[in-house]
DSSP file (Angstrom, degrees, kcal/mol; ACC not computed):
  #  RESIDUE AA STRUCTURE BP1 BP2  ACC     N-H-->O    O-->H-N    N-H-->O    O-->H-N    TCO  KAPPA ALPHA  PHI   PSI    X-CA   Y-CA   Z-CA
    1    1 A M              0   0    0      0, 0.0     2,-0.3     0, 0.0     0, 0.0   0.000 360.0 360.0 360.0 126.7  -28.0  183.7  158.5
    2    2 A E        -     0   0    0      1,-0.1     2,-0.1     3,-0.0     3,-0.1  -0.601 360.0-122.3 -81.7 135.5  -28.4  180.8  156.1
    3    3 A K        -     0   0    0     -2,-0.3     2,-0.1     1,-0.1    -1,-0.1  -0.453  36.4 -92.1 -75.5 150.7  -27.9  177.3  157.4
    4    4 A K        -     0   0    0     -2,-0.1     2,-0.1     1,-0.1    -1,-0.1  -0.376  42.6-116.4 -62.8 134.3  -25.3  175.1  155.7
    5    5 A K        -     0   0    0     -2,-0.1     2,-0.5    -3,-0.1    -1,-0.1  -0.471  24.8-140.1 -71.2 143.0  -26.7  172.9  152.9
    6    6 A L        -     0   0    0     -2,-0.1     2,-0.5     2,-0.0    -1,-0.0  -0.924   7.3-138.0-109.7 127.1  -26.4  169.2  153.5
    7    7 A K        +     0   0    0     -2,-0.5     2,-0.3     2,-0.0     0, 0.0  -0.712  32.8 168.7 -84.1 129.5  -25.5  166.9  150.7
    8    8 A V        -     0   0    0     -2,-0.5     2,-0.6     2,-0.0    -2,-0.0  -0.888  35.4-121.7-133.6 163.9  -27.6  163.7  150.7
    9    9 A E        -     0   0    0     -2,-0.3     2,-0.3     2,-0.0    -2,-0.0  -0.955  29.5-162.9-108.2 120.1  -28.3  160.8  148.3
   10   10 A R        -     0   0    0     -2,-0.6     2,-0.3     0, 0.0    -2,-0.0  -0.777   1.3-160.3-102.2 147.7  -31.9  160.4  147.4
   11   11 A V        -     0   0    0     -2,-0.3     2,-0.3     0, 0.0    -2,-0.0  -0.930  23.3-110.8-125.4 151.1  -33.4  157.3  145.9
   12   12 A Q        -     0   0    0     -2,-0.3     2,-0.3     2,-0.0     0, 0.0  -0.594  38.4-171.6 -77.5 138.7  -36.6  156.7  143.9
   13   13 A T        -     0   0    0     -2,-0.3     2,-0.4     2,-0.1     0, 0.0  -0.955  24.3-148.4-133.4 153.1  -39.3  154.8  145.8
   14   14 A G        +     0   0    0     -2,-0.3     2,-0.2     2,-0.0    -2,-0.0  -0.607  31.8 169.1-118.9  71.0  -42.6  153.3  144.9
   15   15 A V        -     0   0    0     -2,-0.4     2,-0.4     1,-0.0    -2,-0.1  -0.536  28.1-134.8 -84.0 150.0  -44.7  153.4  148.0
   16   16 A R        +     0   0    0     -2,-0.2     2,-0.3     0, 0.0    -2,-0.0  -0.852  30.4 172.5-102.6 140.8  -48.4  152.8  148.1
   17   17 A M        -     0   0    0     -2,-0.4     5,-0.0     0, 0.0     2,-0.0  -0.985  42.5 -82.3-148.0 152.4  -50.6  155.1  150.0
   18   18 A E     >  -     0   0    0     -2,-0.3     4,-2.3     1,-0.1     5,-0.2  -0.349  44.3-127.4 -57.9 133.6  -54.3  155.8  150.6
   19   19 A K  H  > S+     0   0    0      1,-0.2     4,-1.9     2,-0.2    -1,-0.1   0.871 103.9  43.9 -57.9 -48.2  -55.5  157.9  147.6
   20   20 A R  H  > S+     0   0    0      1,-0.2     4,-2.1     2,-0.2    -1,-0.2   0.865 112.2  54.1 -69.1 -34.9  -57.2  160.7  149.5
   21   21 A L  H  > S+     0   0    0      1,-0.2     4,-2.4     2,-0.2    -1,-0.2   0.914 108.5  49.7 -62.5 -42.9  -54.2  161.0  152.0
   22   22 A L  H  X S+     0   0    0     -4,-2.3     4,-2.8     1,-0.2     5,-0.2   0.898 107.8  53.9 -62.9 -40.9  -51.9  161.3  149.0
   23   23 A K  H  X S+     0   0    0     -4,-1.9     4,-2.2     1,-0.2    -1,-0.2   0.916 109.7  47.5 -60.4 -43.3  -54.1  164.1  147.5
   24   24 A V  H  X S+     0   0    0     -4,-2.1     4,-2.4     2,-0.2    -2,-0.2   0.926 113.0  48.5 -63.8 -44.7  -53.9  166.1  150.7
   25   25 A L  H  X S+     0   0    0     -4,-2.4     4,-2.6     1,-0.2    -2,-0.2   0.911 111.7  48.9 -62.4 -43.0  -50.1  165.6  151.0
   26   26 A K  H  X S+     0   0    0     -4,-2.8     4,-2.5     2,-0.2    -1,-0.2   0.899 112.3  48.5 -64.6 -40.2  -49.6  166.7  147.3
   27   27 A A  H  X S+     0   0    0     -4,-2.2     4,-2.5    -5,-0.2    -1,-0.2   0.897 111.9  49.5 -66.3 -39.5  -51.8  169.8  147.8
   28   28 A L  H  X S+     0   0    0     -4,-2.4     4,-1.7     2,-0.2    -2,-0.2   0.912 111.5  48.6 -65.4 -42.8  -49.9  170.7  151.0
   29   29 A A  H  <>S+     0   0    0     -4,-2.6     5,-3.0     1,-0.2     4,-0.2   0.927 112.2  49.1 -61.5 -45.2  -46.6  170.3  149.2
   30   30 A E  H ><5S+     0   0    0     -4,-2.5     3,-1.5     1,-0.2    -2,-0.2   0.911 107.4  55.1 -60.9 -43.4  -47.8  172.4  146.3
   31   31 A Y  H 3<5S+     0   0    0     -4,-2.5    -1,-0.2     1,-0.3    -2,-0.2   0.877 114.0  40.6 -57.8 -39.2  -49.0  175.1  148.7
   32   32 A H  T 3<5S-     0   0    0     -4,-1.7    -1,-0.3    -5,-0.1    -2,-0.2   0.314 114.0-116.8 -93.6   8.1  -45.6  175.3  150.3
   33   33 A D  T < 5S+     0   0    0     -3,-1.5     2,-0.3    -4,-0.2    -3,-0.2   0.910  72.4 130.4  56.4  45.8  -43.8  175.1  146.9
   34   34 A L      < -     0   0    0     -5,-3.0    -1,-0.2    -6,-0.1     2,-0.2  -0.825  62.4-109.6-119.9 160.5  -42.1  171.8  147.9
   35   35 A T     >  -     0   0    0     -2,-0.3     4,-2.2     1,-0.1     5,-0.2  -0.546  33.6-114.0 -79.0 159.7  -41.8  168.4  146.2
   36   36 A L  H  > S+     0   0    0      1,-0.2     4,-2.6     2,-0.2     5,-0.2   0.905 118.9  54.0 -60.0 -40.7  -43.8  165.6  147.8
   37   37 A G  H  > S+     0   0    0      1,-0.2     4,-2.6     2,-0.2    -1,-0.2   0.911 107.0  49.8 -59.9 -44.2  -40.5  164.0  148.7
   38   38 A D  H  > S+     0   0    0      2,-0.2     4,-2.2     1,-0.2    -1,-0.2   0.910 111.7  49.2 -62.0 -42.1  -39.3  167.1  150.5
   39   39 A L  H  X S+     0   0    0     -4,-2.2     4,-2.3     2,-0.2    -2,-0.2   0.943 112.5  46.8 -62.2 -47.8  -42.5  167.4  152.5
   40   40 A L  H  X S+     0   0    0     -4,-2.6     4,-2.6     1,-0.2     5,-0.2   0.888 110.0  53.5 -63.5 -39.6  -42.4  163.7  153.5
   41   41 A E  H  X S+     0   0    0     -4,-2.6     4,-2.7    -5,-0.2    -1,-0.2   0.928 110.2  48.0 -59.3 -44.5  -38.8  164.0  154.5
   42   42 A G  H  X S+     0   0    0     -4,-2.2     4,-2.1     2,-0.2    -2,-0.2   0.909 111.5  49.3 -63.8 -42.4  -39.6  166.9  156.8
   43   43 A I  H  X S+     0   0    0     -4,-2.3     4,-2.5     1,-0.2    -2,-0.2   0.935 114.3  45.3 -61.5 -46.7  -42.6  165.1  158.4
   44   44 A V  H  X S+     0   0    0     -4,-2.6     4,-2.7     2,-0.2    -2,-0.2   0.912 110.8  52.1 -66.8 -43.3  -40.5  162.0  159.1
   45   45 A L  H  X S+     0   0    0     -4,-2.7     4,-0.9    -5,-0.2    -1,-0.2   0.902 112.4  46.6 -61.7 -39.8  -37.5  163.9  160.4
   46   46 A H  H ><>S+     0   0    0     -4,-2.1     5,-2.7    -5,-0.2     3,-0.8   0.937 112.4  50.2 -64.1 -45.9  -39.8  165.8  162.8
   47   47 A A  H ><5S+     0   0    0     -4,-2.5     3,-1.6     1,-0.3    -2,-0.2   0.884 103.9  58.6 -61.4 -39.4  -41.5  162.6  163.9
   48   48 A F  H 3<5S+     0   0    0     -4,-2.7    -1,-0.3     1,-0.3    -2,-0.2   0.783 110.5  43.5 -61.7 -26.4  -38.2  160.8  164.5
   49   49 A E  T <<5S-     0   0    0     -4,-0.9    -1,-0.3    -3,-0.8    -2,-0.2   0.365 116.7-113.5 -98.2   3.5  -37.4  163.6  167.1
   50   50 A G  T < 5S+     0   0    0     -3,-1.6    -3,-0.2    -4,-0.3    -2,-0.1   0.753  72.8 136.9  71.2  23.3  -40.9  163.5  168.6
   51   51 A K      < -     0   0    0     -5,-2.7    -1,-0.3    -6,-0.2    -2,-0.2  -0.800  62.4-109.1-103.1 143.8  -41.6  167.0  167.3
   52   52 A P        -     0   0    0      0, 0.0    -1,-0.0     0, 0.0    -5,-0.0  -0.539  22.2-149.9 -69.0 134.2  -44.8  168.1  165.7
   53   53 A P  S    S+     0   0    0      0, 0.0     2,-0.4     0, 0.0    -9,-0.0   0.635  72.7  55.5 -81.1 -12.5  -44.2  168.7  161.9
   54   54 A F        -     0   0    0    -11,-0.1     2,-0.1     4,-0.0     0, 0.0  -0.943  68.4-139.8-129.5 143.7  -46.9  171.4  161.5
   55   55 A R     >  -     0   0    0     -2,-0.4     4,-2.1     1,-0.1     3,-0.2  -0.378  43.4 -93.6 -84.4 171.9  -47.7  174.7  163.1
   56   56 A K  H  > S+     0   0    0      1,-0.2     4,-1.9     2,-0.2     5,-0.2   0.881 125.1  54.2 -54.8 -43.2  -51.3  175.8  163.9
   57   57 A E  H  > S+     0   0    0      1,-0.2     4,-1.8     2,-0.2    -1,-0.2   0.902 109.8  47.6 -61.1 -40.7  -51.7  177.6  160.5
   58   58 A N  H  > S+     0   0    0     -3,-0.2     4,-2.9     1,-0.2    -1,-0.2   0.864 107.4  55.8 -68.8 -35.3  -50.7  174.5  158.6
   59   59 A L  H  X S+     0   0    0     -4,-2.1     4,-2.3     2,-0.2    -1,-0.2   0.870 106.8  50.6 -65.0 -35.4  -53.1  172.4  160.7
   60   60 A K  H  X S+     0   0    0     -4,-1.9     4,-1.9     2,-0.2    -1,-0.2   0.917 111.8  47.6 -65.7 -42.8  -55.9  174.7  159.7
   61   61 A L  H  X S+     0   0    0     -4,-1.8     4,-2.6     2,-0.2    -2,-0.2   0.917 111.1  51.2 -62.9 -43.9  -54.9  174.3  156.0
   62   62 A I  H  X S+     0   0    0     -4,-2.9     4,-2.8     1,-0.2    -2,-0.2   0.907 107.5  53.1 -61.4 -42.2  -54.7  170.5  156.4
   63   63 A A  H  X S+     0   0    0     -4,-2.3     4,-1.8     1,-0.2    -1,-0.2   0.901 110.9  47.3 -59.8 -40.5  -58.2  170.4  157.9
   64   64 A E  H  X S+     0   0    0     -4,-1.9     4,-2.5     2,-0.2    -2,-0.2   0.910 112.1  48.8 -68.2 -42.5  -59.5  172.3  154.9
   65   65 A L  H  X S+     0   0    0     -4,-2.6     4,-2.6     1,-0.2    -2,-0.2   0.888 109.3  53.3 -64.4 -38.7  -57.7  170.1  152.4
   66   66 A K  H  <>S+     0   0    0     -4,-2.8     5,-2.7     2,-0.2     4,-0.3   0.899 110.1  48.2 -61.8 -39.5  -59.0  167.0  154.2
   67   67 A R  H ><5S+     0   0    0     -4,-1.8     3,-1.1     3,-0.2    -2,-0.2   0.941 111.6  49.3 -64.6 -46.9  -62.5  168.4  153.9
   68   68 A I  H 3<5S+     0   0    0     -4,-2.5    -2,-0.2     1,-0.3    -1,-0.2   0.907 118.4  38.3 -59.3 -44.2  -62.0  169.2  150.2
   69   69 A Y  T 3<5S-     0   0    0     -4,-2.6    -1,-0.3    -5,-0.1    -2,-0.2   0.285 109.8-120.6 -94.6  10.6  -60.6  165.7  149.4
   70   70 A K  T < 5 +     0   0    0     -3,-1.1     2,-0.9    -4,-0.3    -3,-0.2   0.853  50.0 166.4  55.6  39.8  -63.1  164.0  151.8
   71   71 A L      < +     0   0    0     -5,-2.7    -1,-0.2    -6,-0.2    -2,-0.1  -0.781   8.7 167.6 -88.4 107.5  -60.3  162.5  153.9
   72   72 A D        +     0   0    0     -2,-0.9     2,-0.2    -3,-0.1    -1,-0.1   0.191  37.6 111.9-106.9  15.0  -62.1  161.2  157.1
   73   73 A L        -     0   0    0     -7,-0.1     2,-0.2     2,-0.0    -2,-0.0  -0.595  41.0-177.5 -88.1 149.6  -59.2  159.2  158.4
   74   74 A D    >   -     0   0    0     -2,-0.2     3,-2.2     0, 0.0     4,-0.3  -0.731  49.5 -76.7-131.2-174.3  -57.2  160.0  161.6
   75   75 A A  G >  S+     0   0    0      1,-0.3     3,-1.6    -2,-0.2     4,-0.2   0.791 123.4  66.9 -58.5 -29.5  -54.2  158.5  163.3
   76   76 A S  G 3  S+     0   0    0      1,-0.3     3,-0.4     2,-0.1    -1,-0.3   0.698  94.9  59.3 -66.9 -16.3  -56.4  155.7  164.8
   77   77 A A  G X> S+     0   0    0     -3,-2.2     3,-2.0     1,-0.2     4,-1.0   0.592  76.7  96.7 -83.2 -11.0  -56.9  154.4  161.2
   78   78 A S  T <4 S+     0   0    0     -3,-1.6    -1,-0.2    -4,-0.3    -2,-0.1   0.766  93.3  30.4 -58.3 -31.1  -53.1  153.8  160.6
   79   79 A H  T 34 S+     0   0    0     -3,-0.4    -1,-0.3    -4,-0.2    -2,-0.1   0.243 115.8  60.3-110.4  13.2  -53.1  150.1  161.5
   80   80 A R  T <4 S+     0   0    0     -3,-2.0     2,-0.2     2,-0.0    -2,-0.2   0.455  71.2 115.8-117.3  -4.0  -56.6  149.2  160.4
   81   81 A M     <  +     0   0    0     -4,-1.0     2,-0.3    -3,-0.1   -63,-0.0  -0.495  35.8 173.3 -75.8 134.0  -56.6  150.1  156.7
   82   82 A V        -     0   0    0     -2,-0.2     2,-0.2     0, 0.0    -2,-0.0  -0.964  29.7-116.1-134.0 152.8  -57.2  147.3  154.3
   83   83 A E              0   0    0     -2,-0.3     0, 0.0     1,-0.1     0, 0.0  -0.615 360.0 360.0 -88.4 149.3  -57.6  147.3  150.5
   84   84 A E              0   0    0     -2,-0.2    -1,-0.1     0, 0.0     0, 0.0   0.463 360.0 360.0 -75.9 360.0  -60.9  146.2  148.9
């Protein structure tokens, strides 16, 4: 049974993000045939409910993408990043 579609209003945003993190997110979105915006919306909606946004299979893929793009940051870096 297909769930009812929800009409929303989307806006364009110009957020700044760590380069390697963005590369991993874009690759993950591409892998799942999603837009980057759709992926980010899903992650945030899960986080707002305290639910994990990814299953085990996706976490393995993310680990591989992090390796490929040399992303060595984890959650502890979130409030410590500064630009050069």
